[in-house]
N, C-alpha and C positions, 0 to 999 in steps of 0.2 A: 431507503438505505438503512442499514443497521449498524449500530455502534455498541461496543462492549465497554462497560464501565467496571473497573476492578479497583475497589477501595474498601479497606476494612473499617473505615469510619462510616457508619450507617447514615448519619446526617449528611455528610458530603456526598455520598452515593445517591441519596434521594434527591438532593438539590440538583446534582448533575442530571439525573434521570428526568426530572420534571422540566429542566431547562432544555435539554436536547429534544424531548418529545414535543415541547412547545414550538420548536423549530422544524418539526416534521420528521424527525429521525425515530426509527424504532430502536429501542434500547434493550440490552441484556445486562443485568447487574450481578456481579459476583463479589464475594468478600475476601478472597485470597488468591494468591498467585497460581496455586495448583488448579483451582476451579477455572481461572482465567485461561490457562494453557489448554485445559480440556475443552473449554467452550470454543476457543479459537480453532482447534483442530477439528471440531465437529460441526461448525457453523460457517459454511463458505460465503454466506451473505454479509458477514461483517466486513466493513470497509474502513472503519475508523475505531481506534481503541484509546481510551483514556485510562492510564495506569497510575496508581499511587506508587510512590517510590518505596515506602516501607509497608510491607504486607506479610502476613504469614505465608508459608509455603514457598513462594518464590517472590523476590522483590521486583520492582519495576525494571531496573537495569538488567537483571537476569532474564526477565521475560523479553525485553528488547533484543537481547543477544539471541535467544531461542527463535524469536520471530524472524530475525534477519538470516539465521542459518537454515531456515525451513523454506525451500523454494515456493511451496504452495501458499505461504503466508507473507512473502516478501513484499507484496503489493499494499499491505496494510499501512495506513497512516497512523503513527503512534505518537500520542501526546502524553508526556510524563508530567504528572501533577504531584507537587511536593511542597512541604514547608521549608525545605532547604532553598536557600537563595544565593549561595556563594557562587562566584565565577567558576571555581573548580567543580562544583556540582553540575553546573550547566555543561561544562566540557565533558564531564563523565557521562552525563545523560546522552549527549549527542554521540560520543564515542561508542556507547553501548548500542546505538542504533535508533534512538528516539528521533522523530522528525521535528518535534517541537517540545517546549518546556514551559510550564506555567506554575507559578508559585501560589500556595495557599496563604491566606484566603484569596480566592480568585475574583477578579472583576468579571461580571457576566458579559459585558460588552467585549472585553478582551478575549474571553472564551469563545464568544460568537465569532469574532474575527478569525481566530485560530482554527476553529472548526470549519469555517467557510474555506480557508486555505486548504485544509485537508480534503474537503469534498471537491474542490477545484482540481487538486492534484490527482485525486482518484478519477475524475472525469477525463482528464488529460491522458492518464495511463490507459483507460479503456479505449479512447480514440486511437492512441498509438498502437495498441494491440490489434485493433481492427485494421489499421493501415498495414501493419506487418503481415497479417493474414492475407490481405488483398495483394500485397507485393509478392508474397510467396506463391500465390495462385498465378499471378501474371508471369513470374519467373518460370514456373513449371510449364506454362503454355509456350513461352519463348523457347525453352529447351526442346519441347516437342516439335515446334516449327523448325528449329535449327536442324533437327535430325531429318526432317522431310525435305527441306530446301537448303542445301549447303550454299551459304553466301560468305564471300571473303570479307572479313571485318575491316580490311584496309582499303581495297579497291572497289568493293561492293559488287564484284562480278559473281555470277551464279555458275556453279559447276553443273554441266549437263550429264546425261546418262553415260556418255563416253569418257567421262573424267576430264573434259576440257572446260576451261573457264570461258564464259561468254559475257 
């Protein structure tokens, strides 16, 4: 699985990168919001993104809004990382579309737990998408069978070739 780290603070970005890679994630690191947006649009393997709130180009909340408005990116788990710690900031981040919020300096164990939640949510979304595909295929087969064998949904009688119910 691949994660995008977007942070203009090189030290924070490198700490995040080494931490996520130690947990088995592939990482892509960018230093501004514009590069983050371009990377998200061009790399479909990214499933998790950690965005800094304050960055050049586009800030974290703006990227959250863009991600949520783009159907091909709506599955991403977005963690907003910031030095802001007020209740209003948390609400603003979640309103913008972030899935989670973490303050700097971050605790590595808290980050691990929040990343695990993101990966679990991603796995559930994949399973749900598979089930939807299976259900759509089953529904298609039922519709084909219904056209071949007319059955009354109430009494369960079958209509014969003479248009009589048996």
